[in-house]
VEXFIBA-391894 format. One record per residue (C-alpha): residue number from 1; residue in three letters; x negated, y negated, z. Coordinates in Angstrom, 3 decimals, decimal comma. Example, Ala and Ser with C-alpha at 12.3 -4.5 7.8 and 13.67 -1.06 7.14 Angstrom:
BEGIN
num = 1&residuo = ALA&px = -12,300&py = 4,500&pz = 7,800
num = 2&residuo = SER&px = -13,670&py = 1,060&pz = 7,140
//
This chain:
BEGIN
num = 1&residuo = MET&px = -106,066&py = 33,338&pz = 44,522
num = 2&residuo = GLU&px = -107,187&py = 34,610&pz = 47,944
num = 3&residuo = MET&px = -110,859&py = 34,088&pz = 48,662
num = 4&residuo = ALA&px = -112,994&py = 37,128&pz = 49,475
num = 5&residuo = PRO&px = -113,356&py = 37,800&pz = 53,217
num = 6&residuo = THR&px = -116,585&py = 37,076&pz = 55,011
num = 7&residuo = GLU&px = -118,490&py = 39,742&pz = 56,909
num = 8&residuo = ASP&px = -119,444&py = 38,655&pz = 60,404
num = 9&residuo = ALA&px = -120,793&py = 40,342&pz = 63,524
num = 10&residuo = LEU&px = -119,676&py = 40,637&pz = 67,131
num = 11&residuo = LEU&px = -121,412&py = 42,005&pz = 70,236
num = 12&residuo = GLY&px = -124,859&py = 41,202&pz = 68,945
num = 13&residuo = GLY&px = -124,277&py = 43,149&pz = 65,738
num = 14&residuo = ARG&px = -122,678&py = 46,233&pz = 67,288
num = 15&residuo = VAL&px = -119,450&py = 45,389&pz = 65,474
num = 16&residuo = ARG&px = -119,195&py = 44,392&pz = 61,820
num = 17&residuo = LEU&px = -116,099&py = 42,370&pz = 60,988
num = 18&residuo = LEU&px = -114,432&py = 41,450&pz = 57,726
num = 19&residuo = GLN&px = -112,144&py = 38,453&pz = 58,200
num = 20&residuo = PRO&px = -110,500&py = 35,765&pz = 56,071
num = 21&residuo = SER&px = -112,884&py = 33,033&pz = 54,995
num = 22&residuo = ARG&px = -110,139&py = 30,468&pz = 55,689
num = 23&residuo = GLY&px = -107,325&py = 30,360&pz = 58,214
num = 24&residuo = TYR&px = -107,373&py = 32,171&pz = 61,527
num = 25&residuo = ARG&px = -110,813&py = 33,534&pz = 62,387
num = 26&residuo = VAL&px = -111,873&py = 35,595&pz = 65,375
num = 27&residuo = ALA&px = -113,148&py = 33,641&pz = 68,384
num = 28&residuo = VAL&px = -114,662&py = 34,674&pz = 71,713
num = 29&residuo = ASP&px = -111,167&py = 35,230&pz = 73,147
num = 30&residuo = ALA&px = -110,943&py = 38,590&pz = 71,374
num = 31&residuo = VAL&px = -114,316&py = 39,716&pz = 72,732
num = 32&residuo = LEU&px = -113,425&py = 38,636&pz = 76,280
num = 33&residuo = LEU&px = -110,076&py = 40,421&pz = 76,095
num = 34&residuo = ALA&px = -111,721&py = 43,655&pz = 74,940
num = 35&residuo = ALA&px = -114,303&py = 43,413&pz = 77,723
num = 36&residuo = ALA&px = -111,538&py = 43,044&pz = 80,328
num = 37&residuo = ILE&px = -109,742&py = 46,287&pz = 79,373
num = 38&residuo = ASP&px = -110,590&py = 48,828&pz = 82,053
num = 39&residuo = ALA&px = -110,345&py = 51,799&pz = 79,704
num = 40&residuo = ALA&px = -112,038&py = 55,200&pz = 79,981
num = 41&residuo = PRO&px = -112,849&py = 57,872&pz = 77,379
num = 42&residuo = GLY&px = -109,628&py = 59,596&pz = 76,364
num = 43&residuo = ASP&px = -107,374&py = 56,622&pz = 77,152
num = 44&residuo = ARG&px = -104,823&py = 55,384&pz = 74,637
num = 45&residuo = VAL&px = -104,811&py = 51,622&pz = 74,063
num = 46&residuo = LEU&px = -102,251&py = 49,488&pz = 72,234
num = 47&residuo = ASP&px = -103,382&py = 46,138&pz = 70,810
num = 48&residuo = LEU&px = -100,417&py = 43,847&pz = 70,117
num = 49&residuo = GLY&px = -101,199&py = 41,133&pz = 67,581
num = 50&residuo = ALA&px = -104,288&py = 42,982&pz = 66,421
num = 51&residuo = GLY&px = -105,263&py = 40,677&pz = 63,551
num = 52&residuo = VAL&px = -108,306&py = 42,145&pz = 61,786
num = 53&residuo = GLY&px = -108,932&py = 44,567&pz = 64,660
num = 54&residuo = ALA&px = -111,595&py = 42,688&pz = 66,637
num = 55&residuo = VAL&px = -110,294&py = 43,667&pz = 70,091
num = 56&residuo = GLY&px = -110,048&py = 47,358&pz = 69,241
num = 57&residuo = LEU&px = -113,438&py = 47,419&pz = 67,560
num = 58&residuo = CYS&px = -115,154&py = 45,750&pz = 70,513
num = 59&residuo = LEU&px = -113,463&py = 48,145&pz = 72,916
num = 60&residuo = ALA&px = -114,354&py = 51,177&pz = 70,785
num = 61&residuo = ALA&px = -117,984&py = 50,044&pz = 70,746
num = 62&residuo = ARG&px = -118,042&py = 49,893&pz = 74,558
num = 63&residuo = VAL&px = -115,877&py = 52,909&pz = 75,462
num = 64&residuo = PRO&px = -116,582&py = 56,041&pz = 73,412
num = 65&residuo = GLY&px = -113,609&py = 58,343&pz = 73,120
num = 66&residuo = CYS&px = -110,760&py = 55,882&pz = 73,639
num = 67&residuo = ALA&px = -108,093&py = 55,641&pz = 70,908
num = 68&residuo = VAL&px = -106,672&py = 52,290&pz = 69,773
num = 69&residuo = VAL&px = -103,467&py = 51,512&pz = 67,878
num = 70&residuo = GLY&px = -103,183&py = 47,973&pz = 66,544
num = 71&residuo = VAL&px = -99,864&py = 46,283&pz = 65,723
num = 72&residuo = GLU&px = -100,039&py = 43,301&pz = 63,380
num = 73&residuo = LEU&px = -97,366&py = 41,178&pz = 61,710
num = 74&residuo = GLN&px = -99,406&py = 40,066&pz = 58,691
num = 75&residuo = PRO&px = -100,089&py = 42,783&pz = 56,090
num = 76&residuo = GLY&px = -103,266&py = 41,088&pz = 54,837
num = 77&residuo = LEU&px = -104,829&py = 41,040&pz = 58,297
num = 78&residuo = ALA&px = -103,717&py = 44,605&pz = 58,984
num = 79&residuo = ALA&px = -105,363&py = 45,744&pz = 55,747
num = 80&residuo = LEU&px = -108,624&py = 44,147&pz = 56,884
num = 81&residuo = ALA&px = -108,276&py = 45,911&pz = 60,258
num = 82&residuo = VAL&px = -108,091&py = 49,246&pz = 58,447
num = 83&residuo = ARG&px = -111,175&py = 48,355&pz = 56,402
num = 84&residuo = ASN&px = -112,986&py = 47,237&pz = 59,550
num = 85&residuo = ALA&px = -112,317&py = 50,544&pz = 61,300
num = 86&residuo = ILE&px = -113,920&py = 52,350&pz = 58,345
num = 87&residuo = LEU&px = -116,798&py = 49,864&pz = 58,188
num = 88&residuo = ASN&px = -117,603&py = 50,617&pz = 61,820
num = 89&residuo = GLY&px = -117,115&py = 54,378&pz = 61,610
num = 90&residuo = ALA&px = -114,135&py = 54,221&pz = 63,955
num = 91&residuo = GLU&px = -111,318&py = 55,239&pz = 61,612
num = 92&residuo = HIS&px = -110,878&py = 58,561&pz = 63,424
num = 93&residuo = ARG&px = -109,767&py = 56,755&pz = 66,605
num = 94&residuo = MET&px = -108,307&py = 53,474&pz = 65,362
num = 95&residuo = ARG&px = -105,193&py = 52,843&pz = 63,324
num = 96&residuo = THR&px = -103,215&py = 49,717&pz = 62,510
num = 97&residuo = ILE&px = -99,558&py = 49,362&pz = 61,577
num = 98&residuo = VAL&px = -97,639&py = 46,392&pz = 60,201
num = 99&residuo = HIS&px = -94,736&py = 45,566&pz = 62,475
num = 100&residuo = ASP&px = -92,744&py = 42,557&pz = 63,710
num = 101&residuo = LEU&px = -92,482&py = 42,550&pz = 67,512
num = 102&residuo = ALA&px = -89,005&py = 41,078&pz = 67,220
num = 103&residuo = ARG&px = -87,988&py = 44,662&pz = 66,389
num = 104&residuo = PRO&px = -88,418&py = 47,703&pz = 68,677
num = 105&residuo = LEU&px = -91,725&py = 49,506&pz = 68,359
num = 106&residuo = PRO&px = -91,727&py = 52,854&pz = 66,547
num = 107&residuo = SER&px = -90,817&py = 55,657&pz = 68,947
num = 108&residuo = ASP&px = -94,321&py = 57,147&pz = 68,912
num = 109&residuo = LEU&px = -95,832&py = 53,931&pz = 70,291
num = 110&residuo = ALA&px = -95,180&py = 54,636&pz = 73,961
num = 111&residuo = ASP&px = -96,892&py = 55,899&pz = 77,119
num = 112&residuo = PHE&px = -100,139&py = 53,992&pz = 76,615
num = 113&residuo = ASP&px = -102,726&py = 53,771&pz = 79,355
num = 114&residuo = HIS&px = -103,472&py = 50,170&pz = 78,402
num = 115&residuo = VAL&px = -101,858&py = 47,416&pz = 76,379
num = 116&residuo = ALA&px = -104,003&py = 44,461&pz = 75,393
num = 117&residuo = THR&px = -102,695&py = 41,325&pz = 73,779
num = 118&residuo = ASN&px = -103,727&py = 37,874&pz = 72,664
num = 119&residuo = PRO&px = -100,276&py = 36,410&pz = 71,828
num = 120&residuo = PRO&px = -99,813&py = 33,199&pz = 69,838
num = 121&residuo = TYR&px = -100,737&py = 30,466&pz = 72,280
num = 122&residuo = LEU&px = -98,250&py = 27,768&pz = 71,240
num = 123&residuo = ALA&px = -94,478&py = 27,715&pz = 71,698
num = 124&residuo = ALA&px = -92,713&py = 26,777&pz = 68,485
num = 125&residuo = ALA&px = -90,943&py = 23,830&pz = 70,106
num = 126&residuo = VAL&px = -94,176&py = 22,003&pz = 70,943
num = 127&residuo = ALA&px = -96,543&py = 23,203&pz = 68,219
num = 128&residuo = ASP&px = -98,004&py = 21,296&pz = 65,309
num = 129&residuo = PRO&px = -98,591&py = 24,280&pz = 63,026
num = 130&residuo = SER&px = -101,640&py = 24,606&pz = 60,819
num = 131&residuo = PRO&px = -100,970&py = 24,032&pz = 57,108
num = 132&residuo = ASN&px = -102,570&py = 27,438&pz = 56,588
num = 133&residuo = ALA&px = -99,613&py = 29,844&pz = 56,823
num = 134&residuo = SER&px = -101,646&py = 32,772&pz = 58,140
num = 135&residuo = LYS&px = -103,267&py = 30,680&pz = 60,872
num = 136&residuo = ALA&px = -99,882&py = 29,212&pz = 61,827
num = 137&residuo = LEU&px = -98,429&py = 32,705&pz = 62,291
num = 138&residuo = ALA&px = -101,395&py = 33,710&pz = 64,438
num = 139&residuo = THR&px = -101,279&py = 30,674&pz = 66,713
num = 140&residuo = VAL&px = -97,602&py = 29,659&pz = 66,969
num = 141&residuo = GLU&px = -94,752&py = 31,825&pz = 68,283
num = 142&residuo = SER&px = -92,344&py = 32,813&pz = 65,524
num = 143&residuo = SER&px = -89,988&py = 35,799&pz = 65,421
num = 144&residuo = ALA&px = -91,148&py = 37,004&pz = 68,863
num = 145&residuo = ASP&px = -91,610&py = 34,427&pz = 71,632
num = 146&residuo = LEU&px = -93,764&py = 34,971&pz = 74,717
num = 147&residuo = ALA&px = -90,969&py = 36,591&pz = 76,750
num = 148&residuo = ARG&px = -90,242&py = 39,079&pz = 73,968
num = 149&residuo = TRP&px = -93,960&py = 39,763&pz = 73,441
num = 150&residuo = LEU&px = -94,455&py = 40,647&pz = 77,120
num = 151&residuo = ALA&px = -91,318&py = 42,794&pz = 77,234
num = 152&residuo = VAL&px = -92,558&py = 44,867&pz = 74,299
num = 153&residuo = ALA&px = -95,973&py = 45,193&pz = 75,929
num = 154&residuo = VAL&px = -94,827&py = 46,554&pz = 79,280
num = 155&residuo = ALA&px = -92,259&py = 48,868&pz = 77,668
num = 156&residuo = ALA&px = -95,099&py = 50,618&pz = 75,812
num = 157&residuo = LEU&px = -97,073&py = 51,390&pz = 78,975
num = 158&residuo = LYS&px = -97,135&py = 54,410&pz = 81,233
num = 159&residuo = PRO&px = -95,743&py = 53,661&pz = 84,702
num = 160&residuo = ALA&px = -99,302&py = 53,498&pz = 86,051
num = 161&residuo = GLY&px = -100,696&py = 51,690&pz = 83,009
num = 162&residuo = ALA&px = -102,211&py = 48,219&pz = 82,835
num = 163&residuo = LEU&px = -101,466&py = 45,189&pz = 80,689
num = 164&residuo = THR&px = -104,376&py = 42,860&pz = 79,901
num = 165&residuo = ILE&px = -103,660&py = 39,408&pz = 78,443
num = 166&residuo = ILE&px = -105,649&py = 36,365&pz = 77,437
num = 167&residuo = HIS&px = -103,719&py = 33,133&pz = 77,046
num = 168&residuo = ARG&px = -103,758&py = 29,385&pz = 77,662
num = 169&residuo = SER&px = -104,175&py = 28,543&pz = 81,318
num = 170&residuo = ASP&px = -101,326&py = 25,989&pz = 81,174
num = 171&residuo = ARG&px = -98,903&py = 28,860&pz = 80,490
num = 172&residuo = LEU&px = -100,088&py = 30,984&pz = 83,420
num = 173&residuo = GLU&px = -97,027&py = 30,414&pz = 85,613
num = 174&residuo = GLU&px = -94,699&py = 31,171&pz = 82,702
num = 175&residuo = ILE&px = -96,481&py = 34,467&pz = 82,065
num = 176&residuo = VAL&px = -96,456&py = 35,467&pz = 85,736
num = 177&residuo = ALA&px = -92,730&py = 34,692&pz = 86,003
num = 178&residuo = HIS&px = -91,889&py = 36,770&pz = 82,929
num = 179&residuo = LEU&px = -93,929&py = 39,707&pz = 84,225
num = 180&residuo = ALA&px = -92,294&py = 39,552&pz = 87,657
num = 181&residuo = ALA&px = -88,843&py = 39,604&pz = 86,034
num = 182&residuo = LEU&px = -89,902&py = 42,705&pz = 84,073
num = 183&residuo = GLY&px = -91,077&py = 44,498&pz = 87,237
num = 184&residuo = TRP&px = -94,783&py = 44,010&pz = 86,539
num = 185&residuo = GLY&px = -95,491&py = 41,525&pz = 89,281
num = 186&residuo = ASP&px = -98,862&py = 42,841&pz = 90,496
num = 187&residuo = VAL&px = -101,274&py = 40,509&pz = 88,673
num = 188&residuo = ALA&px = -104,962&py = 39,769&pz = 88,872
num = 189&residuo = ILE&px = -106,052&py = 36,447&pz = 87,366
num = 190&residuo = LYS&px = -109,431&py = 35,318&pz = 86,100
num = 191&residuo = HIS&px = -110,102&py = 31,792&pz = 84,858
num = 192&residuo = LEU&px = -112,678&py = 31,119&pz = 82,165
num = 193&residuo = PRO&px = -114,059&py = 27,593&pz = 82,720
num = 194&residuo = PRO&px = -114,639&py = 25,319&pz = 80,954
num = 195&residuo = ALA&px = -112,260&py = 26,928&pz = 78,418
num = 196&residuo = ALA&px = -108,554&py = 26,336&pz = 79,063
num = 197&residuo = ARG&px = -108,003&py = 30,102&pz = 79,002
num = 198&residuo = VAL&px = -107,046&py = 32,705&pz = 81,565
num = 199&residuo = LEU&px = -107,219&py = 36,494&pz = 81,673
num = 200&residuo = LEU&px = -104,520&py = 38,484&pz = 83,457
num = 201&residuo = ARG&px = -104,257&py = 42,148&pz = 84,324
num = 202&residuo = ALA&px = -100,751&py = 43,250&pz = 85,320
num = 203&residuo = ARG&px = -99,486&py = 46,471&pz = 86,842
num = 204&residuo = ARG&px = -96,004&py = 47,716&pz = 87,687
num = 205&residuo = SER&px = -94,694&py = 46,408&pz = 90,999
num = 206&residuo = SER&px = -91,305&py = 45,177&pz = 92,139
num = 207&residuo = THR&px = -93,041&py = 43,069&pz = 94,786
num = 208&residuo = PRO&px = -94,978&py = 40,151&pz = 93,294
num = 209&residuo = ALA&px = -98,631&py = 40,090&pz = 94,293
num = 210&residuo = ARG&px = -101,235&py = 37,702&pz = 92,955
num = 211&residuo = ARG&px = -104,994&py = 38,078&pz = 93,254
num = 212&residuo = ILE&px = -107,437&py = 35,451&pz = 92,000
num = 213&residuo = SER&px = -110,678&py = 36,946&pz = 90,739
num = 214&residuo = PRO&px = -113,868&py = 34,858&pz = 90,769
num = 215&residuo = PRO&px = -113,996&py = 32,842&pz = 87,541
num = 216&residuo = LEU&px = -116,210&py = 33,731&pz = 84,614
num = 217&residuo = VAL&px = -118,065&py = 30,519&pz = 83,788
num = 218&residuo = LEU&px = -118,731&py = 30,613&pz = 80,065
num = 219&residuo = HIS&px = -121,114&py = 27,694&pz = 79,524
num = 220&residuo = ARG&px = -124,107&py = 26,188&pz = 81,302
num = 221&residuo = PRO&px = -123,897&py = 22,446&pz = 82,068
num = 222&residuo = GLU&px = -126,777&py = 21,835&pz = 79,680
num = 223&residuo = GLY&px = -125,150&py = 23,944&pz = 76,929
num = 224&residuo = GLY&px = -125,267&py = 27,557&pz = 75,877
num = 225&residuo = TYR&px = -123,643&py = 30,608&pz = 77,455
num = 226&residuo = THR&px = -124,280&py = 31,612&pz = 81,043
num = 227&residuo = ASP&px = -126,137&py = 34,874&pz = 81,631
num = 228&residuo = GLU&px = -122,874&py = 36,614&pz = 82,665
num = 229&residuo = ALA&px = -121,053&py = 35,408&pz = 79,533
num = 230&residuo = GLU&px = -124,023&py = 36,343&pz = 77,343
num = 231&residuo = ALA&px = -124,022&py = 39,891&pz = 78,725
num = 232&residuo = ILE&px = -120,345&py = 40,260&pz = 77,765
num = 233&residuo = LEU&px = -120,390&py = 38,485&pz = 74,411
num = 234&residuo = ARG&px = -123,728&py = 39,754&pz = 73,083
num = 235&residuo = HIS&px = -124,451&py = 42,983&pz = 74,946
num = 236&residuo = ALA&px = -121,001&py = 44,569&pz = 75,384
num = 237&residuo = ALA&px = -120,950&py = 44,394&pz = 79,182
num = 238&residuo = PRO&px = -117,520&py = 44,940&pz = 80,808
num = 239&residuo = LEU&px = -115,714&py = 41,971&pz = 82,322
num = 240&residuo = ALA&px = -114,896&py = 42,779&pz = 85,940
num = 241&residuo = PHE&px = -111,807&py = 41,564&pz = 87,722
//
């Protein structure tokens, strides 16, 4: 029998979050990704691999008036995302659908101002999957590998839209190469030391261009978050590229 979900909080309590008590649980990556989306009121945002809706909820808390559609493979997580939208009073501008990115997106999921995604970090060929099936699906590529994931993401954007990604820093060059091949070669990159993570924002360009943004240092040497990280993670500040 499935255990009851826990209720947790993000952004210093601005977001309430139901999530599985075991398996994949939301980490700071989702909060950082939401903070990096340069959305404005009225923008449409697509969250690929939405899980329980943490990215969309954090974005909705920071940007009134934006609308978020989440796409999630696992029905149980998608059901929690729907409950979380209601729990946070955001059901009028957030919806979640169950869909496998190995298949084309429904025709109405197009022309977004922003696509945000936190794809599974591990390629199937090198992964040692978790024994928890839900966590394994969330962390290891399955029916849609990284190349497919990125192709779906850029196809859903307006020509002037922006793709925001958080991923492992050791896959940065792979991501940049895939985006360049898709015609989205204008990328801004922000490292997140000491975490082995990187944020990317990509825009359409046939000419590759790479800009390195100053890093966001997450932790003080003596422990604890830096003031800049604390402002983002606790107080819903945007993350500037």
